[in-house]
C-alpha positions in Angstrom: -49.3 208.8 91.6 -53.1 209.4 92.0 -55.2 207.8 89.3 -58.4 209.5 88.2 -61.4 207.8 87.6 -61.6 208.0 83.8 -58.0 206.2 84.1 -59.5 203.7 86.5 -62.6 203.1 84.3 -60.5 202.7 81.3 -58.1 200.3 83.0 -61.1 198.6 84.4 -62.8 198.1 81.0 -59.6 197.1 79.3 -58.8 194.6 81.9 -62.2 193.0 81.9 -62.5 192.7 78.0 -58.9 191.4 78.0 -59.9 188.8 80.7 -62.7 187.9 78.8 -60.5 187.4 75.8 -58.2 185.4 77.7 -60.9 183.1 79.0 -62.4 182.8 75.6 -59.1 182.1 74.2 -58.1 179.6 76.8 -61.3 177.7 76.1 -60.9 177.8 72.2 -57.2 176.5 72.3 -56.2 174.5 75.1 -59.9 173.3 76.4 -61.1 173.3 73.1 -58.6 170.9 71.7 -58.8 168.7 74.8 -62.8 168.9 74.3 -62.5 168.0 70.5 -60.4 164.9 71.2 -62.6 163.8 73.7 -65.8 164.3 71.7 -64.2 162.8 68.7 -63.4 159.5 70.5 -66.7 159.7 72.0 -68.4 159.9 68.8 -66.1 157.2 67.0 -66.8 154.8 69.8 -70.7 155.4 69.6 -70.4 154.8 65.9 -68.5 151.6 66.3 -71.8 150.1 67.7 -73.7 151.0 64.5 -70.8 149.9 62.3 -70.5 146.8 64.0 -74.3 145.9 63.1 -73.9 146.8 59.6 -70.9 144.7 59.2 -72.5 141.7 60.4 -75.2 142.4 58.1 -73.2 142.7 54.9 -70.0 140.7 56.0 -70.3 138.5 52.8 -70.8 141.4 50.4 -67.6 143.2 49.5 -69.0 145.7 47.7 -71.3 146.7 50.5 -68.7 146.7 52.9 -66.4 149.1 50.8 -69.6 151.3 50.5 -70.0 151.3 54.4 -66.1 152.2 54.9 -66.6 155.1 52.5 -69.8 156.4 54.0 -68.2 156.1 57.6 -65.2 158.3 56.4 -67.5 161.0 55.1 -69.6 160.9 58.0 -67.0 160.8 60.7 -63.9 162.0 58.8 -62.1 158.5 60.1 -60.9 155.7 58.1 -62.4 152.2 59.2 -61.8 148.6 58.1 -62.5 144.9 59.4 -59.4 142.4 60.0 -59.8 138.9 60.7 -58.3 136.9 63.7 -54.8 137.0 62.1 -55.1 140.9 61.7 -55.5 140.6 57.9 -57.4 142.8 56.1 -60.8 141.2 54.9 -62.6 141.6 51.6 -59.1 141.7 49.9 -60.3 139.4 46.8 -59.4 142.2 44.4 -55.8 142.5 45.3 -53.9 139.2 46.0 -51.9 136.4 44.4 -51.9 132.5 44.9 -48.6 130.6 44.9 -48.4 127.0 44.3 -45.6 126.0 46.4 -43.1 123.4 45.2 -42.4 120.1 47.2 -40.2 121.0 50.2 -39.0 119.5 53.8 -41.6 121.7 55.3 -44.6 119.4 55.4 -47.1 122.1 56.2 -46.2 123.9 53.2 -45.0 121.2 50.6 -47.2 121.2 47.4 -49.7 123.7 49.1 -51.3 126.6 47.5 -51.3 130.0 49.6 -53.0 133.3 49.1 -50.9 136.2 49.7 -52.6 139.8 50.3 -50.5 142.1 48.0 -51.2 145.2 50.2 -48.7 143.7 52.9 -45.8 143.7 50.6 -46.5 146.2 47.6 -48.2 149.4 47.0 -50.9 149.4 44.7 -49.5 152.1 42.5 -46.7 150.2 41.4 -49.0 148.0 39.1 -50.1 151.1 37.3 -46.4 152.4 36.6 -43.6 150.8 34.7 -41.4 149.6 37.3 -38.9 147.4 35.4 -37.8 146.0 38.9 -41.0 145.0 40.2 -43.9 144.2 37.9 -42.2 141.7 35.4 -41.8 139.0 37.8 -45.2 139.7 39.7 -47.2 137.8 36.9 -48.9 134.6 36.6 -46.4 131.7 35.8 -43.4 133.5 37.3 -41.2 131.7 39.9 -41.0 133.2 43.3 -39.0 132.6 46.7 -40.8 133.2 50.1 -39.3 133.6 53.6 -41.4 133.4 56.7 -42.4 132.3 60.0 -44.7 129.9 61.2 -47.1 131.7 63.8 -50.0 130.4 65.5 -49.7 127.3 63.1 -50.1 129.8 60.2 -47.6 130.7 57.3 -46.7 134.6 57.8 -44.7 136.0 54.8 -41.6 138.3 55.7 -40.2 138.6 52.4 -40.5 137.5 48.6 -38.1 137.4 45.6 -37.4 136.1 42.5 -35.4 133.3 44.0 -33.8 132.2 47.2 -30.5 133.9 46.5 -31.9 137.2 45.9 -34.4 137.4 48.9 -31.9 139.8 50.6 -31.6 142.4 47.3 -32.8 145.7 47.1 -35.7 144.7 44.6 -37.3 141.9 47.0 -40.5 142.5 48.7 -41.1 142.6 52.3 -43.6 143.1 55.0 -41.9 146.0 56.5 -43.9 146.0 59.9 -43.4 142.2 60.3 -39.8 142.5 59.5 -39.2 145.6 62.0 -41.3 143.5 64.6 -39.4 140.6 63.9 -36.0 142.3 64.9 -37.6 143.9 68.0 -39.0 140.8 69.5 -35.9 138.7 68.7 -33.7 141.3 70.6 -35.9 140.4 73.7 -34.6 137.1 73.8 -31.2 136.2 75.5 -31.4 132.6 73.7 -31.8 132.7 70.0 -32.6 129.1 69.9 -35.6 129.8 72.1 -37.0 132.4 69.7 -36.6 130.1 66.8 -38.3 127.3 68.9 -41.0 129.5 69.4 -41.3 131.0 65.8 -39.9 128.7 63.3 -38.8 130.0 59.8 -39.2 128.6 56.7 -37.9 129.2 52.9 -39.9 127.8 49.9 -40.2 128.4 46.3 -43.2 128.0 44.0 -44.9 129.5 41.1 -47.4 132.3 40.9 -51.0 130.9 39.6 -53.3 134.0 40.1 -52.6 137.8 40.3 -55.6 140.0 40.9 -55.1 143.8 41.1 -58.0 146.3 41.8 -59.6 148.3 39.2 -61.6 151.8 39.1 -62.8 152.8 42.6 -61.5 149.7 44.0 -57.9 151.2 43.8 -58.8 153.8 46.4 -59.0 151.2 49.2 -55.3 150.4 49.1 -54.0 153.9 48.4 -54.0 155.1 52.1 -50.6 153.8 52.8 -50.4 155.3 56.4 -53.6 153.6 57.5 -52.2 150.2 55.7 -49.1 150.9 57.6 -50.8 150.9 60.8 -53.0 147.9 60.2 -49.8 145.9 59.5 -48.2 147.2 62.7 -51.3 146.2 64.7 -51.0 142.6 62.8 -47.5 142.4 63.9 -48.4 143.2 67.6 -51.2 140.7 67.5 -49.2 137.7 66.0 -46.2 138.3 68.5 -48.8 138.5 71.4 -48.2 142.3 72.4 -51.9 142.6 71.9 -53.8 140.7 74.7 -56.6 139.4 72.9 -58.6 138.2 76.1 -58.1 141.3 77.7 -58.3 144.2 75.3 -61.4 144.4 73.5 -61.5 148.0 73.1 -58.1 150.0 72.4 -57.5 153.5 71.8 -54.1 154.7 71.1 -52.3 157.9 69.7 -50.0 157.9 66.8 -47.7 160.7 65.6 -46.6 161.0 61.9 -45.0 164.1 60.4 -45.9 166.2 63.7 -49.6 165.1 63.2 -51.4 163.3 65.8 -53.8 160.4 65.0 -56.2 158.5 67.0 -56.5 154.7 66.3 -59.4 152.7 67.7 -59.4 149.0 67.9 -62.8 146.8 68.9 -62.8 143.3 69.3 -65.8 141.6 67.8 -67.2 138.1 66.9 -67.7 137.0 63.3 -70.5 135.1 62.0 -68.5 131.8 62.2 -67.6 132.6 65.8 -64.0 133.5 65.2 -62.7 136.6 66.5 -62.4 139.9 64.2 -61.4 143.5 64.8 -63.0 146.7 63.8 -60.0 148.8 63.1 -60.5 152.8 62.8 -58.1 155.9 62.6 -58.7 159.4 62.6 -56.6 162.7 62.2 -56.6 165.5 64.8 -54.7 167.7 62.4 -58.0 169.9 61.8 -58.3 170.9 65.4 -54.4 171.9 65.6 -54.9 174.1 62.6 -58.1 175.6 63.9 -56.1 176.4 67.2 -53.3 177.7 65.2 -55.6 180.2 63.1 -57.5 181.2 66.2 -54.0 182.4 67.6 -53.6 184.3 64.6 -56.9 185.9 64.7 -56.7 186.9 68.3 -54.2 189.7 67.3 -56.7 191.4 65.5 -59.4 190.7 68.2 -56.9 192.2 71.0 -56.5 195.4 68.9 -60.3 195.7 68.4 -60.8 195.3 72.0 -58.5 198.0 72.8 -60.2 200.3 70.7 -63.5 199.5 72.0 -62.2 200.0 75.6 -60.9 203.4 74.6 -64.3 204.4 73.2 -65.8 203.1 76.3 -63.5 205.0 78.5 -64.4 208.4 76.3 -68.1 207.3 76.9 -67.5 207.0 80.6 -65.7 210.4 81.0 -68.6 212.3 79.3 -71.6 210.5 80.8 -70.5 209.2 84.0 -67.1 210.6 85.3 -67.5 214.2 84.2 -70.2 214.9 86.9 -68.4 212.9 89.5 -65.2 214.9 88.8 -67.2 218.2 89.1 -68.5 217.0 92.6 -65.1 215.9 93.8 -63.7 219.5 92.8 -66.5 221.3 94.6 -65.9 219.2 97.8 -62.3 219.7 97.8 -63.1 223.5 97.7 -65.5 222.9 100.7 -62.8 221.0 102.7 -60.6 224.1 102.0 -63.7 226.2 103.3 -64.5 227.7 99.9 -68.4 227.7 99.4 -68.6 230.0 96.4 -69.0 227.4 93.9 -72.3 225.4 93.3 -72.7 222.1 91.3 -75.0 222.4 88.4 -77.9 219.9 88.6 -78.2 218.2 85.0 -79.8 214.7 85.8 -82.6 213.4 87.7 -80.6 210.3 89.0 -78.6 209.6 92.0 -75.7 211.7 90.6 -78.3 214.6 90.6 -79.7 214.0 94.1 -76.1 213.9 95.3 -75.2 217.3 93.7 -78.3 218.8 95.2 -77.4 217.4 98.7 -74.0 218.8 98.5 -75.3 222.2 97.5 -77.7 222.4 100.4 -74.6 221.1 102.9 -72.5 223.9 101.5 -75.0 226.6 102.0 -75.6 225.5 105.6 -71.8 224.9 106.4 -71.0 228.4 105.1 -73.5 230.2 107.2 -72.7 228.3 110.4 -68.8 228.7 109.7 -69.1 232.3 109.3 -70.9 232.8 112.4 -68.7 230.4 114.8 -65.5 231.6 113.3 -66.0 235.1 114.9 -67.1 233.5 118.1 -64.6 230.9 118.5 -61.6 233.1 117.6 -62.4 235.5 120.2 -62.8 232.9 122.9 -60.1 230.7 121.9 -57.5 233.5 122.1 -58.6 234.7 125.3 -59.0 231.4 127.0 -55.5 230.1 125.8 -53.7 233.3 126.9 -55.4 232.9 130.4 -54.7 229.2 130.9 -51.0 229.4 129.6 -50.5 232.3 131.9 -52.0 231.0 135.0 -50.8 227.2 134.5 -47.0 228.1 133.7 -46.6 230.8 136.4 -47.8 228.3 139.0 -45.8 225.6 137.9 -42.6 227.7 137.3 -42.8 229.4 140.7 -42.6 226.0 142.5 -38.9 225.2 141.7 -37.5 228.7 142.9 -39.6 228.8 145.9 -38.3 225.2 146.8 -34.9 226.3 146.4 -35.2 229.0 148.8 -37.2 226.9 151.4 -34.6 224.3 151.3 -31.8 227.1 151.9 -33.9 228.7 154.7 -34.3 225.0 156.2 -30.6 224.7 156.4 -30.0 228.1 157.8 -32.6 227.5 160.5 -31.0 224.3 161.5 -27.8 226.0 161.7 -26.2 223.3 159.3 -23.1 224.9 157.2 -23.3 228.2 159.2 -20.2 229.2 157.5 -21.9 229.3 154.2 -24.7 231.7 155.4 -23.7 234.2 153.0 -23.6 231.6 150.2 -27.1 230.8 150.9 -28.4 234.3 151.2 -27.0 234.9 147.8 -28.7 231.8 146.2 -32.0 232.7 147.7 -31.3 236.2 146.3 -30.7 235.0 142.7 -33.7 232.6 142.8 -35.9 235.8 144.0 -34.6 237.7 140.9 -34.9 234.6 138.8 -38.8 234.4 139.8 -39.2 237.9 138.8 -37.5 237.4 135.4 -39.8 234.2 135.2 -43.0 236.1 135.7 -42.0 238.7 133.1 -40.9 236.2 130.6 -44.2 234.2 131.2 -46.0 237.2 130.2 -43.6 237.2 127.1 -44.0 233.6 126.4 -47.9 234.4 126.5 -47.5 236.9 124.0 -45.3 234.5 121.9 -48.3 232.0 121.8 -50.1 235.0 120.3 -47.4 235.5 117.9 -45.7 238.5 119.3 -42.8 237.1 121.3 -39.4 237.8 120.3 -36.5 235.3 121.5 -33.2 237.2 122.2 -30.3 234.8 121.9 -26.7 235.2 122.9 -23.8 232.8 123.1 -22.6 231.1 126.4 -21.0 227.9 127.3 -23.7 225.3 127.9 -21.4 223.2 130.4 -21.3 225.8 132.8 -25.1 226.3 132.9 -25.6 222.6 133.2 -23.0 222.5 136.4 -24.9 225.6 137.8 -28.0 223.7 137.6 -26.8 220.7 139.2 -25.4 222.7 142.2 -28.8 224.4 142.6 -30.5 220.9 142.6 -27.7 219.2 144.8 -30.0 219.1 147.9 -32.8 217.4 146.3 -30.5 214.9 144.8 -28.6 214.3 148.1 -32.2 213.9 149.7 -32.9 210.8 147.5 -29.2 209.5 148.0 -29.2 209.8 144.1 -25.6 209.5 142.4 -25.2 212.4 139.7 -22.7 211.5 136.7 -21.9 214.2 134.3 -19.7 214.0 131.2 -19.7 217.5 129.8 -17.5 219.4 127.2 -16.8 223.1 127.2 -18.9 224.1 124.0 -20.1 227.6 123.4 -23.5 227.8 121.9 -25.8 230.4 120.6 -29.3 230.4 122.6 -31.3 232.3 125.3 -29.4 231.2 128.5 -32.1 231.7 130.8 -34.7 229.8 128.8 -32.2 227.0 128.1 -31.3 227.0 131.9 -35.2 226.7 132.4 -35.2 223.8 130.2 -32.3 221.8 131.8 -33.9 222.6 135.4 -37.3 221.0 134.2 -35.4 217.9 132.7 -33.1 217.6 135.6 -36.1 218.0 138.2 -38.1 215.2 136.2 -35.1 213.1 136.5 -35.0 213.6 140.2 -38.6 212.9 140.6 -39.0 209.6 138.9 -35.3 208.1 139.6 -35.7 205.7 142.7 -33.5 206.1 145.5 -30.0 205.1 145.3 -30.0 205.1 141.6 -28.2 207.2 139.1 -28.7 210.2 136.8 -26.4 210.8 133.8 -25.9 214.3 132.1 -23.9 214.4 128.9 -23.1 216.6 126.0 -22.3 215.0 122.7 -20.6 217.3 120.4 -21.4 217.3 116.7 -19.8 219.3 113.6 -22.4 222.2 113.9 -24.6 221.0 117.1 -24.3 219.9 120.5 -26.8 217.3 122.2 -27.7 217.6 125.7 -28.8 214.2 127.4 -30.2 213.6 130.7 -30.9 210.1 131.5 -32.4 208.8 134.6 -32.6 205.0 135.9 -35.9 203.9 136.6 -39.4 203.2 135.4 -39.8 203.6 131.4 -42.5 205.6 129.7 -44.9 203.4 127.5 -44.0 204.0 123.9 -47.7 205.1 123.4 -47.2 207.9 125.9 -43.8 209.2 124.8 -45.5 212.0 122.6 -48.1 212.8 125.2 -45.8 213.7 128.0 -45.2 217.1 126.2 -48.8 218.0 126.6 -49.9 220.3 129.4 -51.3 218.6 132.6 -50.7 215.1 130.9 -50.8 212.3 133.6 -49.8 208.8 132.4 -49.4 205.9 134.6 -49.6 206.1 138.3 -45.9 206.7 138.7 -46.2 210.1 137.1 -49.3 211.4 138.8 -49.3 215.3 140.0 -48.9 214.1 143.7 -45.6 212.8 143.2 -44.4 215.9 141.2 -45.0 214.4 137.8 -45.1 216.1 134.5 -47.7 219.1 134.2 -46.4 222.3 132.5 -42.6 222.1 132.7 -42.3 219.7 129.7 -45.0 221.8 127.8 -43.0 225.1 128.5 -39.8 223.3 127.6 -41.3 222.2 124.4 -42.1 225.8 123.7 -38.9 227.1 124.4 -37.0 224.6 122.4 -39.6 225.1 119.7 -38.6 228.8 119.6 -35.1 227.9 119.3 -36.0 225.9 116.3 -33.9 222.7 117.6 -34.4 219.2 117.6 -35.5 217.6 120.9 -37.4 214.4 122.3 -37.6 211.6 124.9 -36.7 208.0 124.4 -36.7 204.9 126.7 -33.2 203.3 127.4 -32.4 199.9 128.4 -32.8 201.0 132.3 -34.8 204.1 132.2 -35.7 207.2 130.2 -33.4 210.1 128.5 -34.6 213.6 127.7 -32.4 215.3 125.1 -32.2 218.4 122.9 -29.9 220.0 120.6 -28.3 223.7 120.6 -26.6 225.3 117.7 -22.6 225.9 118.3 -21.3 229.4 117.9 -19.8 229.7 114.2 
């Protein structure tokens, strides 16, 4: 299907716009998300350096550190805080409780006072609500039981309750991340005793002496439970040794919660007292995901607008660019059909205008020359064609009958087969009559080339014609010691018997000429429903595939084996071609495994 230039311009414009949209869409969704993440990580890591210096300058000022954390969040949309060497949140002097432990068998804890950061076991909101199962016993003077582990020579609390007996009840308090981590690490040990030796547990009781809860703006520091939960998870990894303090000075990990991805940053630093501390930050990547999702919805409208724009652009192309080109194309098509009546209007002074002017000048000159040449060429061509056809055809076609007469005379002169004298006289008489008819028919064939020849057809048995031709050429076949094989069926066809006999003679003569001595020639008829196929195949040199169509041309000479000196194809095949075309039947030549086969079809008598 032919596509017009307007359609091509429209498709090109649309494809270009859509390609640009696809590139922008890919950059703003896939690559933009990755760029945002990388840039976010880079910015937070760079901000860590400034925050570290600010921390060292205000490490002992709780109020200043709270302001720094708030300022960092507002500037980078990232939560940040500082942890001590054990992973505890620093500056929690507004949300803790102290416990005076009783005398016990644990010498390290007997009669000791310990401080418990309350954010590890309870939410700050629970102190501002009426929780009958919690707040009554988290008060100064209340008794409390504690279960925990000794890690790095320091007590780590796992659970707290009113008494040892209710530590496993639902209303007890626990450090959830530490409890989960304890179970995870415990399952790694094949021998439970080894675990208990490495992490000894304790169970003590005591009295709450001090309880401090934040007030006012200080409450907000403990309301981000997701951030606090990740801090406790990091503390659990740190205490159990899953975080290598010597190898990891900087750590960046991904964390997914409720299908939202977060980036967690940990940087190990040195505190004023020379002990290690950690900068812990966490930022959400949800904004970029929301932006990418919004872009995808927004691009639906962009695509529709682009298609509309491409449609308008194609109309512009068709009016300002394509229309002159279409007019030029229409005019040149008429010129190709030798119609020079239309002239291209020149409306612009650009390259299209110059092209239109040049085509108009070319059209005028071509029209003048063609009109003058047509008359001369037509006369000369007709005359030359008729003359050459007649001379070449007559000179070629007379050669075969004369050869037959010459062969008969030679046999009679030598006295061979004298008992067939009358037979040879009859054969020569037939050939003389046939030469006379051939000359007359050649004149008619020349008339056919000019469109005046009429082919007269009659019915006859083609097998009889083939056998007659084989008998005529028997001497030539015997001279080269060739073996002639025939497979003929008595089929009655409708054609001009003399012309078909002439075709068979030409094909069989060629076969004799180009078949090596002592080889064979096969003549067959293949009967179909409405036609019969006559095949003449000779063993010998094959015809190159590129010459198969050219051998039908007059005076064509292919490879040396088919030169005129050897009796190669000249006018015989060209005349045969014309005869078969006059019968309107298929014909051709093809190479076989051992030689060449000429064939043609004839219509059977109905």
